[in-house]
ROZA-937484 format. One record per residue (C-alpha): residue number from 1; chain; z, x, y. Coordinates in Angstrom, 3 decimals, always signed. Last residue first. Example, Ala and Ser with C-alpha at 12.3 -4.5 7.8 and 13.67 -1.06 7.14 Angstrom:
2
     i   ch          z          x          y
     2    A     +7.140    +13.670     -1.060
     1    A     +7.800    +12.300     -4.500
//
This chain:
515
     i   ch          z          x          y
   515    A    +15.981    -21.991     -3.807
   514    A    +13.915    -21.847     -7.080
   513    A    +10.426    -23.381     -7.609
   512    A     +8.566    -23.550    -10.750
   511    A     +5.101    -23.080    -10.129
   510    A     +3.799    -21.936    -14.012
   509    A     +6.484    -23.382    -16.512
   508    A     +9.084    -20.819    -17.359
   507    A     +7.717    -18.497    -20.384
   506    A    +10.636    -18.839    -22.892
   505    A    +11.071    -15.098    -24.685
   504    A    +15.007    -15.245    -25.168
   503    A    +15.714    -12.434    -23.345
   502    A    +12.979    -11.654    -21.238
   501    A    +12.051    -15.019    -20.992
   500    A    +15.525    -16.489    -20.109
   499    A    +16.509    -13.679    -18.317
   498    A    +13.891    -14.331    -15.767
   497    A    +14.126    -17.690    -15.213
   496    A    +18.062    -17.959    -15.823
   495    A    +18.277    -15.786    -12.554
   494    A    +15.414    -16.921    -10.448
   493    A    +17.517    -20.295    -11.143
   492    A    +20.583    -18.684    -10.592
   491    A    +19.882    -17.313     -6.776
   490    A    +22.420    -14.391     -5.640
   489    A    +19.508    -11.521     -5.532
   488    A    +18.655     -8.688     -7.591
   487    A    +16.298    -11.267     -8.806
   486    A    +14.125    -12.650     -5.855
   485    A    +12.337     -9.603     -3.933
   484    A    +12.919     -7.919     -0.528
   483    A    +15.159    -10.596     +1.597
   482    A    +14.665    -13.892     +2.310
   481    A    +14.779    -17.100     +0.229
   480    A    +12.660    -19.798     -1.221
   479    A    +11.909    -18.338     -4.582
   478    A     +9.094    -19.262     -5.995
   477    A     +7.458    -18.889     -9.758
   476    A     +4.306    -17.815    -10.836
   475    A     +2.980    -17.104    -14.492
   474    A     +0.174    -14.503    -14.589
   473    A     -1.129    -14.287    -18.492
   472    A     -2.899    -17.967    -19.405
   471    A     -5.230    -17.680    -16.709
   470    A     -5.740    -13.761    -15.765
   469    A     -4.158    -11.041    -13.833
   468    A     -5.880    -12.118    -10.844
   467    A     -4.987    -15.648    -10.548
   466    A     -0.911    -14.512    -10.722
   465    A     -1.293    -11.101     -8.626
   464    A     -3.282    -13.819     -5.890
   463    A     -0.197    -16.060     -6.320
   462    A     +2.537    -13.254     -5.609
   461    A     +0.916    -11.864     -2.736
   460    A     +0.832    -14.936     -0.527
   459    A     +4.872    -14.450     -0.776
   458    A     +4.935    -11.066     +1.994
   457    A     +5.518     -8.010     -0.252
   456    A     +7.641     -6.384     +2.317
   455    A     +8.877     -9.098     +4.484
   454    A     +9.590    -11.483     +2.173
   453    A    +11.200    -14.800     +3.187
   452    A     +8.520    -17.349     +0.690
   451    A    +10.118    -14.480     -2.301
   450    A     +7.032    -14.728     -5.363
   449    A     +8.289    -13.674     -8.734
   448    A     +5.335    -12.981    -11.785
   447    A     +6.459    -13.626    -14.703
   446    A     +3.911    -12.106    -17.006
   445    A     +2.304    -13.803    -20.071
   444    A     +1.202    -11.990    -23.072
   443    A     -1.891     -9.894    -22.165
   442    A     -5.419    -10.702    -23.795
   441    A     -7.175    -11.185    -20.181
   440    A     -5.724     -8.224    -17.620
   439    A     -7.041     -8.597    -14.640
   438    A     -5.147     -5.821    -12.469
   437    A     -7.507     -3.822    -10.567
   436    A     -6.349     -2.086     -7.812
   435    A     -7.702     -2.135     -4.170
   434    A    -10.229     -0.305     -2.450
   433    A    -10.207     +2.528     -5.164
   432    A     -9.689     +5.979     -5.913
   431    A     -9.122     +7.551     -2.758
   430    A     -9.774    +11.431     -2.134
   429    A     -8.084    +14.219     -2.024
   428    A     -7.265    +16.132     +0.799
   427    A     -5.884    +13.790     +3.259
   426    A     -6.858    +13.723     +6.701
   425    A     -7.180    +10.307     +7.531
   424    A     -4.213     +8.734     +4.832
   423    A     -2.384     +8.701     +7.517
   422    A     -4.049     +6.840     +9.781
   421    A     -3.202     +3.151     +8.622
   420    A     +0.213     +4.016    +10.853
   419    A     -1.659     +3.324    +13.833
   418    A     -1.562     -0.108    +12.995
   417    A     +1.349     -0.430    +12.104
   416    A     +3.253     +0.863    +15.115
   415    A     +0.777     -1.097    +17.523
   414    A     +1.873     -4.096    +15.810
   413    A     +5.772     -4.380    +15.547
   412    A     +6.447     -6.018    +18.241
   411    A     +3.786     -7.852    +19.273
   410    A     +3.347     -9.033    +15.741
   409    A     +0.540    -11.281    +14.071
   408    A     -1.228    -10.783    +17.648
   407    A     -0.684     -7.074    +18.015
   406    A     -2.395     -6.748    +14.923
   405    A     -5.185     -8.497    +15.682
   404    A     -5.436     -6.965    +18.943
   403    A     -5.129     -3.323    +17.886
   402    A     -7.947     -4.373    +15.057
   401    A    -10.773     -2.288    +17.178
   400    A     -8.388     +0.540    +18.172
   399    A     -7.706     +1.227    +14.957
   398    A    -10.864     +1.538    +13.631
   397    A    -11.609     +4.200    +16.671
   396    A     -8.698     +6.234    +15.551
   395    A    -10.167     +6.846    +12.339
   394    A     -9.674     +5.453     +9.475
   393    A     -9.734     +6.394     +5.432
   392    A    -10.203     +3.891     +3.073
   391    A    -10.079     +4.738     -1.149
   390    A     -6.453     +3.851     -1.912
   389    A     -5.184     +5.448     -5.192
   388    A     -4.835     +9.170     -3.776
   387    A     -3.882     +8.061     +0.005
   386    A     -1.080     +5.496     -1.437
   385    A     +0.360     +8.133     -3.991
   384    A     +0.575    +11.320     -1.905
   383    A     +1.805     +8.706     +1.221
   382    A     +4.380     +7.422     -1.007
   381    A     +5.677    +11.048     -3.279
   380    A     +5.877    +12.792     +0.500
   379    A     +7.862    +10.239     +1.938
   378    A    +10.077    +10.238     -1.234
   377    A    +10.525    +13.478     -1.610
   376    A    +14.905    +13.291     -0.608
   375    A    +15.483    +14.528     +2.806
   374    A    +18.510    +17.092     +3.465
   373    A    +20.016    +16.867     +6.893
   372    A    +23.784    +16.964     +5.631
   371    A    +24.049    +13.023     +5.934
   370    A    +21.252    +12.180     +3.576
   369    A    +17.971    +11.324     +4.959
   368    A    +15.928     +9.181     +2.912
   367    A    +13.554     +8.021     +5.326
   366    A    +14.493     +3.885     +4.767
   365    A    +18.186     +5.511     +4.808
   364    A    +17.566     +7.820     +7.834
   363    A    +16.576     +4.684     +9.739
   362    A    +19.237     +2.536     +8.972
   361    A    +21.699     +5.384     +9.904
   360    A    +20.104     +6.360    +13.351
   359    A    +20.112     +2.125    +14.221
   358    A    +23.503     +2.723    +13.756
   357    A    +23.970     +6.078    +15.847
   356    A    +21.591     +4.811    +18.692
   355    A    +24.900     +4.313    +21.027
   354    A    +23.214     +3.543    +24.405
   353    A    +25.043     -0.061    +25.218
   352    A    +22.010     -1.386    +24.354
   351    A    +21.689     +0.563    +21.602
   350    A    +25.447     -0.379    +20.142
   349    A    +24.591     -4.652    +20.118
   348    A    +20.836     -3.558    +18.671
   347    A    +23.394     -1.362    +15.898
   346    A    +25.580     -4.268    +15.555
   345    A    +23.400     -6.768    +15.084
   344    A    +21.083     -4.799    +12.970
   343    A    +24.399     -4.262    +10.867
   342    A    +25.065     -7.806    +10.324
   341    A    +21.356     -8.100     +9.084
   340    A    +21.893     -5.204     +6.313
   339    A    +22.658     -8.480     +3.377
   338    A    +19.703    -10.345     +4.459
   337    A    +17.796     -7.617     +3.319
   336    A    +14.398     -5.806     +3.859
   335    A    +14.542     -6.227     +7.524
   334    A    +17.389     -3.676     +8.219
   333    A    +15.223     -1.041     +7.346
   332    A    +12.543     -2.070     +9.392
   331    A    +14.884     -2.505    +12.482
   330    A    +16.341     +1.094    +11.673
   329    A    +12.084     +2.320    +11.174
   328    A    +11.614     +1.090    +14.844
   327    A    +14.949     +2.654    +16.291
   326    A    +13.940     +5.825    +14.801
   325    A    +10.280     +5.777    +16.348
   324    A    +11.050     +4.144    +19.719
   323    A    +13.218     +7.316    +19.436
   322    A    +17.361     +7.587    +19.111
   321    A    +18.296    +10.900    +19.676
   320    A    +18.852    +13.873    +17.200
   319    A    +22.324    +16.610    +18.133
   318    A    +24.251    +14.329    +17.526
   317    A    +23.688    +10.840    +15.573
   316    A    +21.512     +8.649    +18.198
   315    A    +22.029     +9.439    +21.494
   314    A    +19.193     +7.688    +23.935
   313    A    +15.457     +7.860    +23.942
   312    A    +13.870     +7.686    +27.387
   311    A    +10.016     +7.337    +27.644
   310    A     +9.565     +5.454    +24.190
   309    A    +13.342     +4.160    +24.236
   308    A    +12.262     +1.968    +27.335
   307    A     +9.639     +0.230    +24.920
   306    A    +12.264     -0.317    +21.739
   305    A    +14.583     -1.685    +23.617
   304    A    +12.303     -4.114    +26.126
   303    A    +11.264     -5.882    +22.343
   302    A    +14.680     -5.943    +21.357
   301    A    +15.140     -7.732    +24.027
   300    A    +12.502    -10.142    +23.999
   299    A    +13.014    -10.468    +20.349
   298    A    +17.037    -11.671    +21.160
   297    A    +15.840    -13.909    +24.042
   296    A    +12.819    -15.647    +21.736
   295    A    +16.186    -16.574    +19.136
   294    A    +18.451    -17.757    +22.353
   293    A    +21.178    -16.420    +24.153
   292    A    +20.615    -12.780    +22.996
   291    A    +22.089     -9.716    +21.408
   290    A    +25.923    -10.765    +20.974
   289    A    +25.041    -14.206    +19.324
   288    A    +27.934    -16.844    +20.325
   287    A    +30.230    -17.941    +17.348
   286    A    +28.920    -21.160    +15.362
   285    A    +25.458    -18.976    +14.212
   284    A    +22.342    -20.702    +14.967
   283    A    +21.485    -17.761    +17.545
   282    A    +22.008    -14.586    +14.796
   281    A    +19.907    -16.625    +12.442
   280    A    +17.046    -17.628    +14.474
   279    A    +16.683    -14.463    +15.197
   278    A    +16.442    -12.606    +11.485
   277    A    +14.560    -15.936    +10.573
   276    A    +12.118    -14.223    +13.501
   275    A    +12.123    -10.997    +12.676
   274    A    +11.237    -11.790     +8.561
   273    A     +8.389    -13.385    +10.172
   272    A     +7.230    -10.840    +12.068
   271    A     +8.192     -8.338     +8.950
   270    A     +6.083    -10.243     +6.820
   269    A     +3.140    -10.708     +9.223
   268    A     +2.901     -6.751     +9.863
   267    A     +3.331     -6.539     +5.759
   266    A     -0.114     -8.742     +5.442
   265    A     -2.047     -6.640     +8.105
   264    A     -1.163     -3.928     +6.353
   263    A     -2.050     -4.883     +3.549
   262    A     -5.495     -6.164     +4.949
   261    A     -5.765     -2.412     +6.501
   260    A     -5.364     -0.479     +3.263
   259    A     -7.274     -3.021     +0.877
   258    A     -6.252     -6.267     -0.993
   257    A     -6.858     -7.903     -3.589
   256    A     -3.841     -6.619     -5.679
   255    A     -1.212     -8.280     -3.188
   254    A     +2.300     -6.435     -4.347
   253    A     +4.873     -8.628     -5.792
   252    A     +8.260     -8.942     -4.486
   251    A     +9.447     -8.834     -8.733
   250    A     +7.159     -8.761    -11.578
   249    A     +8.460     -9.721    -14.913
   248    A     +6.816     -8.537    -18.607
   247    A     +7.883     -9.423    -21.875
   246    A     +5.193     -7.364    -23.905
   245    A     +1.983     -5.632    -22.949
   244    A     +0.533     -4.024    -25.258
   243    A     -2.652     -5.644    -25.907
   242    A     -3.490     -5.913    -22.346
   241    A     -3.199     -1.753    -22.389
   240    A     -5.618     -0.820    -19.048
   239    A     -5.581     -4.307    -16.989
   238    A     -1.191     -4.886    -17.972
   237    A     -0.745     -0.861    -17.183
   236    A     -2.633     -1.465    -13.508
   235    A     -0.519     -5.196    -13.547
   234    A     +2.934     -3.424    -13.676
   233    A     +2.066     -0.557    -11.219
   232    A     +0.965     -2.731     -8.564
   231    A     +4.489     -4.709     -9.667
   230    A     +6.256     -1.459     -9.681
   229    A     +5.032     -1.466     -6.012
   228    A     +7.541     -4.402     -5.083
   227    A    +10.119     -4.339     -8.311
   226    A     +8.509     -4.060    -11.906
   225    A    +10.611     -5.242    -14.904
   224    A     +8.658     -3.905    -18.381
   223    A     +8.677     -4.373    -22.220
   222    A     +5.514     -2.515    -23.527
   221    A     +4.971     -3.122    -27.336
   220    A     +4.822     -1.450    -30.473
   219    A     +8.142     +0.191    -29.082
   218    A     +9.522     +3.941    -30.449
   217    A    +10.413     +5.131    -27.252
   216    A     +7.955     +7.912    -27.234
   215    A     +5.450     +5.120    -28.108
   214    A     +6.435     +3.192    -24.713
   213    A     +6.885     +6.402    -22.886
   212    A     +3.231     +7.319    -23.701
   211    A     +2.064     +3.991    -22.335
   210    A     +4.598     +4.531    -19.295
   209    A     +2.496     +8.050    -18.582
   208    A     -0.685     +6.025    -18.735
   207    A     +0.398     +3.489    -16.127
   206    A     +1.424     +6.756    -13.905
   205    A     -1.800     +8.507    -14.030
   204    A     -3.577     +4.722    -13.284
   203    A     -1.238     +4.931    -10.297
   202    A     -2.667     +8.359     -9.006
   201    A     -0.748    +11.211     -8.555
   200    A     -2.858    +13.826    -10.559
   199    A     -5.295    +14.618     -7.095
   198    A     -1.839    +15.725     -5.141
   197    A     -0.620    +18.144     -7.986
   196    A     -2.031    +21.324     -7.951
   195    A     -2.311    +21.321     -4.255
   194    A     +1.581    +20.457     -4.158
   193    A     +2.568    +23.013     -1.359
   192    A     -0.540    +23.828     +0.669
   191    A     -2.197    +20.218     +0.748
   190    A     +1.475    +18.815     +1.328
   189    A     +1.569    +20.980     +4.858
   188    A     -2.021    +19.873     +5.334
   187    A     -1.142    +16.242     +5.006
   186    A     +1.932    +16.821     +7.654
   185    A     +0.306    +18.917     +9.780
   184    A     -2.436    +16.409    +10.324
   183    A     +0.278    +13.718    +11.181
   182    A     +1.384    +15.645    +13.003
   181    A     -1.881    +16.564    +14.762
   180    A     -3.163    +12.735    +15.112
   179    A     +0.210    +11.670    +16.788
   178    A     -0.062    +13.961    +19.156
   177    A     -3.737    +13.622    +20.183
   176    A     -3.206     +9.699    +20.407
   175    A     +0.140    +11.012    +22.871
   174    A     -2.925    +13.130    +24.997
   173    A     -5.401    +10.173    +24.882
   172    A     -2.713     +7.180    +26.088
   171    A     -0.067     +5.085    +25.039
   170    A     +0.452     +6.011    +21.659
   169    A     +2.606     +3.909    +19.481
   168    A     +3.914     +5.713    +16.759
   167    A     +5.703     +8.629    +18.646
   166    A     +7.094    +11.543    +16.716
   165    A    +10.324    +11.588    +15.964
   164    A     +9.937    +11.015    +12.337
   163    A     +7.834    +13.920    +11.893
   162    A    +10.048    +15.958    +14.042
   161    A    +12.920    +15.364    +11.456
   160    A    +10.580    +15.648     +8.524
   159    A     +9.867    +19.319    +10.606
   158    A    +13.439    +19.846     +9.838
   157    A    +14.073    +19.304     +6.423
   156    A    +10.470    +21.167     +5.796
   155    A     +7.107    +19.385     +5.168
   154    A     +5.372    +19.079     +2.264
   153    A     +6.557    +18.201     -1.742
   152    A     +5.278    +16.510     -4.410
   151    A     +7.764    +16.828     -7.050
   150    A     +6.491    +17.376    -11.139
   149    A     +8.836    +14.170    -11.927
   148    A    +12.499    +15.560    -10.870
   147    A    +12.471    +13.424     -7.525
   146    A     +8.772    +11.583     -7.586
   145    A     +5.430    +13.417     -8.239
   144    A     +4.548    +11.756    -11.570
   143    A     +7.293     +8.302    -12.128
   142    A    +10.881     +9.182    -12.152
   141    A    +11.903     +7.196    -14.789
   140    A    +14.245     +4.121    -15.607
   139    A    +14.863     +2.779    -19.611
   138    A    +17.447     -0.053    -20.320
   137    A    +17.765     -0.225    -24.019
   136    A    +17.583     -3.942    -24.104
   135    A    +19.265     -7.072    -26.279
   134    A    +22.316     -7.067    -24.655
   133    A    +21.568     -4.381    -21.836
   132    A    +19.522     -7.614    -19.864
   131    A    +22.856     -9.177    -19.968
   130    A    +24.006     -6.206    -18.413
   129    A    +21.774     -5.717    -15.456
   128    A    +23.496     -6.490    -12.043
   127    A    +26.144     -4.290    -12.959
   126    A    +24.070     -1.378    -13.251
   125    A    +21.692     -2.065    -10.783
   124    A    +22.928     +1.403     -8.688
   123    A    +22.385     +2.865    -12.361
   122    A    +18.874     +2.295    -12.313
   121    A    +18.000     +4.072     -9.007
   120    A    +18.747     +7.672     -9.206
   119    A    +16.457     +7.881    -12.364
   118    A    +14.184     +5.670    -11.024
   117    A    +13.360     +7.384     -7.640
   116    A    +11.227     +5.613     -5.162
   115    A     +7.833     +7.129     -4.558
   114    A     +5.933     +4.316     -4.418
   113    A     +8.041     +1.990     -2.853
   112    A     +9.024     +0.255     -6.011
   111    A    +11.656     -0.439     -8.576
   110    A    +10.001     +0.856    -11.764
   109    A    +11.943     -0.670    -15.019
   108    A    +11.130     -0.033    -18.231
   107    A    +13.143     -2.010    -20.891
   106    A    +14.147     -0.550    -24.231
   105    A    +13.712     -2.313    -27.753
   104    A    +13.998     -5.900    -28.690
   103    A    +17.822     -5.366    -29.954
   102    A    +19.201     -8.297    -31.877
   101    A    +19.989     -6.711    -34.884
   100    A    +21.501     -3.952    -32.792
    99    A    +24.406     -6.428    -31.633
    98    A    +24.807     -5.546    -28.280
    97    A    +25.435     -2.938    -25.483
    96    A    +22.152     -1.892    -25.278
    95    A    +21.900     +2.396    -24.552
    94    A    +21.492     +3.108    -20.534
    93    A    +18.516     +5.089    -20.003
    92    A    +17.213     +7.715    -17.769
    91    A    +13.790     +9.410    -17.677
    90    A    +12.872    +12.685    -16.388
    89    A     +8.946    +12.774    -16.701
    88    A     +8.166    +16.767    -17.272
    87    A     +4.310    +18.045    -16.564
    86    A     +1.707    +19.172    -18.570
    85    A     -1.001    +21.788    -18.976
    84    A     -3.935    +20.592    -21.087
    83    A     -4.878    +18.632    -24.620
    82    A     -4.787    +15.273    -22.256
    81    A     -7.357    +16.661    -20.553
    80    A     -8.749    +13.388    -18.186
    79    A     -5.190    +12.651    -18.111
    78    A     -4.371    +15.308    -16.171
    77    A     -0.632    +16.423    -15.590
    76    A     -0.377    +15.578    -19.081
    75    A     +2.793    +14.133    -20.203
    74    A     +6.391    +16.054    -21.360
    73    A     +9.025    +13.047    -21.673
    72    A    +12.315    +14.144    -20.068
    71    A    +15.957    +13.063    -20.758
    70    A    +18.924    +11.598    -19.214
    69    A    +21.749     +9.558    -20.738
    68    A    +24.233     +7.342    -18.911
    67    A    +27.493     +6.663    -20.336
    66    A    +29.364     +4.025    -22.007
    65    A    +32.720     +2.604    -19.468
    64    A    +31.726     -1.132    -20.875
    63    A    +30.715     -1.582    -17.270
    62    A    +28.015     +1.941    -17.681
    61    A    +30.397     +4.893    -15.733
    60    A    +28.860     +5.982    -12.612
    59    A    +25.793     +7.911    -12.428
    58    A    +26.434    +11.781    -11.155
    57    A    +27.234    +12.624     -7.495
    56    A    +24.691    +12.656     -4.453
    55    A    +21.029    +13.815     -3.938
    54    A    +18.239    +12.057     -3.137
    53    A    +15.816    +12.372     -6.048
    52    A    +14.057    +15.153     -4.446
    51    A    +17.658    +16.764     -3.794
    50    A    +17.936    +16.493     -7.211
    49    A    +20.358    +13.892     -8.784
    48    A    +24.146    +15.022    -10.839
    47    A    +22.915    +15.482    -13.966
    46    A    +23.171    +13.240    -16.901
    45    A    +24.657    +13.359    -19.733
    44    A    +22.414    +14.272    -22.802
    43    A    +18.696    +12.412    -24.214
    42    A    +17.215    +15.107    -26.230
    41    A    +13.608    +13.213    -26.845
    40    A    +11.525    +13.243    -29.709
    39    A     +7.574    +13.972    -29.199
    38    A     +5.344    +12.186    -31.788
    37    A     +3.199    +10.740    -29.246
    36    A     +2.827    +14.073    -27.412
    35    A     +0.268    +15.432    -30.785
    34    A     +0.547    +19.303    -29.697
    33    A     -3.064    +20.251    -30.011
    32    A     -2.713    +22.706    -27.008
    31    A     +0.613    +21.336    -24.849
    30    A     +0.219    +24.570    -22.441
    29    A     +3.703    +24.753    -20.421
    28    A     +4.140    +23.376    -17.298
    27    A     +7.871    +23.248    -15.883
    26    A     +9.742    +20.301    -13.867
    25    A    +12.170    +20.708    -12.255
    24    A    +22.049     +7.731     -4.558
    23    A    +27.026     -0.610     +3.551
    22    A    +27.651     +1.125     +6.759
    21    A    +28.233     +4.577     +5.600
    20    A    +26.623     +4.195     +1.869
    19    A    +23.435     +3.061     +3.236
    18    A    +22.138     +0.175     +1.427
    17    A    +19.028     +1.867     -0.191
    16    A    +18.785     +1.574     -3.588
    15    A    +18.931     -2.131     -2.737
    14    A    +16.118     -1.690     -1.339
    13    A    +12.813     -1.552     -2.955
    12    A     +9.903     -0.478     -1.645
    11    A     +6.280     -2.035     -0.434
    10    A     +6.763     -1.283     +3.140
     9    A     +5.160     +2.494     +2.561
     8    A     +7.131     +4.807     +3.754
     7    A     +8.316     +5.706     +7.199
     6    A     +6.528     +7.544     +9.765
     5    A     +5.006     +4.111    +11.104
     4    A     +3.726     +1.989     +8.335
     3    A     +2.303     +2.789     +5.565
     2    A     -0.433     +1.167     +3.518
     1    A     +0.091     -0.166     +0.072
//
């Protein structure tokens, strides 16, 4: 999916990034004639996450005091040369807690991005997936290019600090040149530091890794739960291996029919909808909304704040200042989940008084920056995978022509999202296609869950995914709610439908609506 300004692509899972303050190496060899499907994984207690995975401590014990286990799986670096060099794919699992005789197999998760580490994210949901663990081993992984799976590396931490402060909405030729230069410097750094990996991080190759994973884990079918970009990965897998699909659920669904520009425009509309809902929610409270008397006033003050920050940043987290870019990132991060709206209100209230620290914490969370100033590789992986997947390359003139439509979709976000389309302009690897192919005739049913208030993967994408998967394959379920995704929320209706399918094979009626 396209990349919003100086931030990860908005097809991200959110809950693993809920701000702890406010609110987680590969080797090459020649595989020769080795049959990689016959490899045996060596499961051990998990180490602490690497910097590329986001740092932090070892995963907490499971609810039954069991331990998370980690292993590495060898996969071809280049699936067109399956007998060539291999890379290590990092895995994590929680073994099934139920009766072994009722165990279905492994349930593989992908939490989005692209670029989110499944090895660090899955344990953060440990208690939420306990019911699923009664019949499955829960398995997460770092896709190729991500975390510990041959991570793509681009700029240094210090360079990334500057990258994320770059003005995302150039007002004149000089600022436009600065933006283009900054983008090219980032892309050149990716080529310099990860040249061997950049051609091999496409979603089609990650899907082939998952089919190898299925075989190595000993499963006849791939049982899968994909969130956000994980729905695109799951759709590509279903297209490549329709006969190998077991029980699969897609939540927070990427629209597979859109190209980069269409996806970016759709996200602008999605985040504007979330902003509208946030503003209405604030002024509807019993107590006065501290950031505006009406919903329009809330949005007008936010727009003025961003305009003021464009010319005069305020103090953020010392020694960094809160710029327009950082504030935009912080707002976007908070709109991913209704749970974060209170922090957006707090951050705006503080920023109006000259304190940008809370908005900067939100921005840092979006960009994978830890308190010690180190970044995960999520931005590098996100851009690398998107640019390898999507063929279109845009020029400044393309953006200028499209600005009116983006501004009409969102006065607050339109300019920044439009200019973000330049992220792949100087990318050293050609994009694969205009959009992914997810048609999957012959697959078992795939449950597709769309959220009407989703800012990052707008609701319409779920219907298009269900239709494109094919008749009898895509089964759409609608959740009338807020935030990015549905299952990780509080809807009993959604939980019952998803659990009923994954655990008991009961496919909900197409068109089911939950609230």
